[in-house]
Structure formats: structure tokens, C-alpha cells
C-alpha positions as CSV (number, residue, x, y, z in Angstrom):
1,M,31.6,154.6,95.8
2,G,34.8,152.8,95.4
3,I,35.6,150.6,92.4
4,A,37.1,147.0,93.2
5,R,39.3,145.8,90.3
6,V,39.1,142.2,89.5
7,E,42.0,140.3,88.0
8,F,42.2,136.5,87.8
9,L,44.4,134.0,86.0
10,F,42.2,132.3,83.5
11,D,42.7,128.7,81.9
12,Y,40.6,129.8,78.8
13,K,41.8,126.8,76.8
14,S,40.2,124.3,79.4
15,F,37.2,126.7,79.6
16,G,36.7,126.5,75.8
17,E,36.8,122.5,75.8
18,R,34.1,122.5,78.6
19,I,32.0,125.2,77.3
20,T,31.8,124.5,73.5
21,P,29.3,121.6,73.7
22,I,27.0,123.8,75.8
23,L,27.1,126.6,73.2
24,E,25.2,124.7,70.6
25,S,22.2,124.2,72.7
26,L,22.5,127.7,74.0
27,K,22.4,129.2,70.6
28,N,19.2,127.3,70.0
29,G,17.6,128.8,73.1
30,D,17.9,126.0,75.4
31,L,19.4,127.3,78.8
32,E,19.1,124.1,80.8
33,E,22.5,122.7,79.8
34,L,24.3,125.8,80.8
35,R,22.4,125.9,84.0
36,S,23.2,122.2,84.8
37,L,27.1,122.8,84.0
38,A,27.1,125.8,86.3
39,K,25.7,123.7,89.1
40,E,28.0,120.7,88.5
41,V,31.2,122.8,88.3
42,V,30.5,124.9,91.4
43,I,29.7,121.7,93.5
44,D,33.0,120.2,92.3
45,R,34.8,123.4,93.1
46,P,33.0,125.1,95.9
47,E,35.9,127.3,96.5
48,T,34.8,129.3,93.2
49,W,32.5,131.2,95.4
50,K,35.5,133.0,96.7
51,L,36.1,134.4,93.2
52,L,32.3,134.8,92.3
53,D,32.2,137.0,95.7
54,Y,34.3,139.6,93.8
55,L,31.6,139.8,91.2
56,T,28.7,140.1,93.8
57,Y,27.6,136.6,93.1
58,F,26.6,134.5,96.1
59,P,25.6,131.0,96.6
60,N,22.0,131.7,97.6
61,M,21.6,133.0,94.1
62,L,21.8,129.5,92.6
63,D,18.6,127.8,92.6
64,N,16.8,131.0,93.3
65,E,17.4,132.5,89.6
66,E,13.7,133.4,89.2
67,K,13.8,135.6,92.2
68,V,17.2,137.1,91.6
69,F,17.2,137.6,87.8
70,N,14.6,139.2,85.7
71,T,15.6,138.2,82.5
72,D,16.9,134.9,80.7
73,D,19.8,136.9,79.7
74,S,20.8,137.9,83.0
75,K,20.6,134.0,84.1
76,V,22.9,133.3,81.2
77,V,25.5,135.8,82.4
78,F,25.3,134.4,85.9
79,W,25.6,130.8,84.9
80,M,28.3,131.7,82.3
81,D,30.3,133.7,84.8
82,I,30.1,130.8,87.4
83,V,31.6,128.5,84.7
84,I,34.2,131.0,83.8
85,C,35.3,131.4,87.5
86,C,35.7,127.7,87.8
87,F,38.6,128.1,85.4
88,C,40.2,131.0,87.2
89,S,42.6,131.5,90.2
90,T,43.9,134.4,91.9
91,F,47.3,136.1,91.8
92,N,47.4,136.1,95.7
93,S,49.2,139.3,96.8
94,L,50.9,139.9,93.4
95,T,48.2,142.2,92.3
96,D,48.1,144.1,95.7
97,S,50.7,146.5,94.3
98,E,49.2,146.9,90.9
99,P,49.0,150.7,89.8
100,T,45.4,152.1,89.6
101,P,44.0,153.4,86.3
102,D,44.6,157.0,87.7
103,E,48.3,156.4,88.4
104,L,48.7,154.9,84.9
105,E,47.1,158.0,83.3
106,Q,49.3,160.5,85.5
107,L,52.2,158.4,84.0
108,G,51.1,159.1,80.4
109,V,49.9,155.5,79.6
110,D,47.5,155.7,76.6
111,K,43.8,155.6,77.6
112,E,43.0,152.7,75.2
113,I,45.6,150.7,77.0
114,I,44.3,151.4,80.5
115,K,40.8,150.6,79.2
116,T,42.1,147.3,78.2
117,L,43.8,146.6,81.5
118,I,40.6,147.2,83.2
119,W,38.0,145.5,81.1
120,G,39.8,143.2,78.7
121,K,38.1,141.9,75.6
122,P,34.3,141.0,75.5
123,I,33.6,137.6,76.7
124,S,31.3,137.2,73.7
125,D,34.1,137.4,71.4
126,L,35.7,134.3,73.2
127,L,32.2,132.5,72.9
128,L,31.7,133.2,69.3
129,G,35.1,132.0,68.5
130,L,34.4,128.5,69.8
131,I,31.5,127.8,67.6
132,L,31.1,127.4,63.8
133,A,29.7,130.7,62.2
134,D,26.7,130.3,60.2
135,E,23.8,132.6,58.9
136,N,22.4,132.9,62.2
137,S,25.5,134.0,64.1
138,D,24.7,137.6,64.9
139,K,21.4,136.5,66.4
140,Y,22.9,134.2,69.2
141,R,21.8,135.3,72.7
142,F,25.4,135.7,73.9
143,W,26.5,138.1,71.1
144,K,25.7,141.1,73.2
145,L,25.0,140.0,76.9
146,G,26.1,142.4,79.7
147,F,29.0,140.2,80.9
148,K,30.6,141.5,84.3
149,V,33.9,140.6,83.2
150,G,36.2,140.7,80.1
151,W,39.1,138.6,79.1
152,L,42.5,138.4,77.6
153,S,44.4,135.7,76.0
154,T,48.1,134.9,76.3
155,E,48.8,136.5,72.9
156,D,46.8,139.6,74.1
157,I,48.9,139.8,77.5
158,E,52.1,139.7,75.3
159,I,51.0,142.4,73.3
160,M,50.2,144.5,76.4
161,R,53.5,143.6,78.2
162,N,55.4,144.9,75.0
163,K,53.4,148.1,75.1
164,I,54.2,148.6,79.0
165,Q,57.7,147.8,78.5
166,I,58.1,150.7,76.1
167,Y,56.9,153.1,78.8
168,H,59.0,151.2,81.5
169,E,62.1,152.0,79.2
170,K,61.3,155.7,79.2
171,D,60.4,155.7,83.0
172,N,61.8,153.2,85.3
173,H,58.7,153.5,87.5
174,L,57.6,150.7,90.0
175,A,54.1,150.9,88.5
176,F,55.4,149.5,85.5
177,E,57.4,146.9,87.0
178,N,54.4,145.5,89.0
179,L,52.5,145.4,85.9
180,L,55.2,143.6,84.0
181,R,55.5,141.0,86.9
182,I,51.7,140.3,86.6
183,F,52.1,139.8,82.8
184,D,55.0,137.6,83.0
185,T,53.5,135.5,85.6
186,A,50.4,134.9,83.3
187,I,52.7,134.2,80.3
188,K,54.9,131.8,82.2
189,L,51.8,129.7,83.3
190,K,50.5,130.1,79.8
191,M,47.3,131.6,81.2
192,G,44.8,134.4,80.2
193,L,43.3,137.0,82.5
194,I,39.6,137.7,83.6
195,L,39.4,141.4,84.1
196,S,36.5,143.6,85.5
197,A,35.8,146.5,87.8
198,I,32.9,146.2,90.2
199,P,31.2,149.0,92.0
């Protein structure tokens, strides 16, 4: 079975502003505000379903969560991914020439760098960074949820760019040039990245 790489530009600062008020109710076990926000944002931006399709989410799943998902945690992941994708956009054709993980491994790129390029950092890290920590922080339901996507901030992308630049200086390979173009686009736009690999 093939693996489809997912890579979107991510306006994580605007996402943070929109989702932060919801996290307070979510950490207290109230799912309704997140569900309502997911429905609201996807109605406002129906084109978001084109991005959600990459994550194998489809419009008929909304309002049918009880049939589609068998746990509250899987519903939370679904609604959160909807909201995330509403703050994403594609690179259009720029990522078409992006090197595969196998190519990067053959070029000698460190496995941890490759892993980060595929999966990014956990979304839970982003969510927990948006709320005030307290004695119950390790009990919040979104701490260990199985999100389909990971993310990188602009600062993370700059770090990854510097690492790939070192490889590029040693080997002027097209694969590195293509990666650097993707990084430079995100940095120029002051955007983060949403990353994943979907079977």
C-alpha cells in the first residue's frame, strides 16, 4: 500500500487565537464547543474539505460522528483536524518535486531529520502551549490523542532549513534545492507546516 505525504502551509498563530477559548471547555470534558466550532469553520470555508480529503475525512462524517467514530477521543481528533485545516493552504505544485524519505535516506540525511520532515512535532504540544499549565495539565484529553497530523512552527522550519543547507553545501543535489524552496516559501509567508503520511 502506498503512503501519501501531506504537507500544508499552516497559519498556526491565527489557529491558536481561534482555538484557545475552546481548550478551556475541552480540558473540562465539554466537547460541544469544539464540535460547534468545527461545523462553523467548515461552513465558512467549504473548500477545506479538499484538504481534509488528504486525511481521509469526508463531508458525510460531519453530523454522523456517532456512527463513524467509536470513542470521544476520535471525535475530538476529527473536529480538531477540521479546525486545523481551515487555517491551512496548499503549496500547489511546489511539493510535487519534493524528495521522498527513501531518496533523502539514500543521500545520507539523518533519520531524525527525515522523521521530522514526515511527521513534524505533535499537535498536542501546540495545544498545550496555548493554555495555562496547572496541576491537572497531564490529564487533559488532548495530551495523548492520536492526531493524524503534526506541525512545525516558522522557527522549527528555519532550524530544518539550516540542517538541510549543510547537506546541500556538501552535495548540490536537486532534492535539497527542492526542500529549501519549500522551507523558504513558508518562512517568507511567516507560516508553519502541517505534516503527515497517510496510508
